[in-house]
N, C-alpha and C positions, 0 to 999 in steps of 0.2 A: 503494498501499498505506499511506505513511504515513496518508493520507486515513483511509483504514479503520480505521487504530491509534488514530489521536485521534479521529475524528468528526469531521471538518473540515479543511479548507484550511489555515484561520488557527490552528488549534490545531497542526498540524501543519507548519507552515513554524515558530512558538513552538519546536516539540520538536528539530526538527532544526537552528536556531541555536543551541539549548540543547546540544543534541547536541555541535556543532561545536567548543564554547569547550570541554567539559569534555575529560578523558583515558581513555581506553580505552574510548569507545564504538565498538559501530559505522558511527559517523557522525562518529567524532573528525575533526578534522583530520589526523592524522597519517594516515589511511587513506582519504582523500577527496583524487580528482584529478576537474580540472577539464580540459572540454577549448574554449577558446574559437578562435571563428571568425570574421573579420571584426571582431574584437574585442569580438565580444561571448559570456556563455558559453554554450554549445551543447549542452552534457550535461557530468553528473558521476558518477563511479562511486567507491564503496567496496569496496574489498578487502583483503583481511587473510589470513596464513596461517590454515585451518582449525584449528589446537589453539590460535587466541587467541578464536575465535567466541564461543564459551559466553559467557566470564566480557564478554568486551565486550556480548554482548548481554541480560545479566542488568544491568549499566551503563547502557544505552539503556533497559530498561524503567523503572528507577529515577529517568532522566531523564523520559521522556514522564508517568512517574504524577506530577511535581512538576510538569508543564506541563500538564497536565486537570483539570479539574472531576470531585472524587471520583464525582459518580456514573455519570462514563465511564471509573472504574477497572476495573468487573466486565468490561466487553465487551473492553476492552484486553487484560484479561488472560487473557480467552477467547481474544484472537488469539494472544496471545503463544505460550501453552500449544499450543494446537491446532495451528498450524504449524510449531512446532519436532516435534511429535507427527508429524507426515504424514511430512516427506519423510525419507529416509535419509539416515544422516550420509554426509558424503564422502570422500575417499579422506582421511587423517592424515596425508597430504603434501601435501595440495592450497594454493594460494591458493583460499581461497571469497570468491568475486563477489558478497558482501551486495546491494548495487542497481548499478543501472545503468539510467540515465535520459537521454533529450535532449531537448533543448527543439523543442517542435512545430515551429519554424520550421526547425529546420536538421534533421529526418530525414532520411534517403535522402543525404544528404551526405558519408557516412563518418567520424560523432562517433564513434559509437558502435564500428564497426570501429578506430576509433582507439584508444580504449581499451581494448578487449580487447585490441590488440597490445602496449599499457601492462603489461595487467597479466600478459601472457604471458613478457615480457621482468623484469619483474619476478621472478616468481615463480624464472623461470632464474637469475637473478641471486643468488639465496636458495637455490636449491639444491633448490627445490619439484619434483616431480613431475610433476604435472595441475593445470590451474583447474578447478573445478567452479561453475556458479550453479546457480539455482533461478526459472523462471518458470511462469508460468500455461500450463495446453492449448490454453484459445482465445487464449493472443497467438503468432497465425500469425506477425508480422513477425518477432517476435524471436526465435522458434523457427529461423524461417528463415535469420537472421543466423547465432545461434549455428552450427548444422549445417553453412553453405558456410565458417563461421572453424572448420572440427574438432573440435564438441565431438560426445558420440555421448549421443544420450537413452539415461538405464540404467536410472530408476523412473519409475512414475507414480503417482502419489497422486488416490482419488477426491474432490469435490467436498465439504465438511462444514458445513454450513451456510451462512454469508456466503461462503467461502472457496470460490472456483473449484477444479477441480481443480488439479493443478501436476502441473510437469516436473522433475526434475533431471538435468543436464546434467554430462559430464565431458570434459577433454578430455589426455590421456595427452599427456606434452611428451619423452617418452624412450621 
């Protein structure tokens, strides 16, 4: 998604590095968890209470616009606005998993499941009542993982321009 948002891998990595160093974005160090396996980074997840998501997303957008050339701004803004309009809002009492990724070398070894378990534990410690996340309709491995982890697919959004169709998932904790 970050590649799509910024235009290429190099700009995506620059944007993420800046966001990690910034405060209160959807990719700030305070909301990112890293899983390591055999001493190497195997996966990462960004998660925050859903009520924090909108202001953090706005700050992430500002960070992105400072990281990419001005001619990329229209497509980044379109993607930002489009993706925000497509998915329904998760429950306000949810921990929202904004991003979850596993390095290809470590897939099918429990990395994403461990990160989801950490998200659930964090949500419970914070008194939140649900976990919520979104993925693409054609991301069958992720959808299978989420369904096996107890999530329910609650909404589907149609493909729109360069965006594939989306799926919103929620796992009630209580």
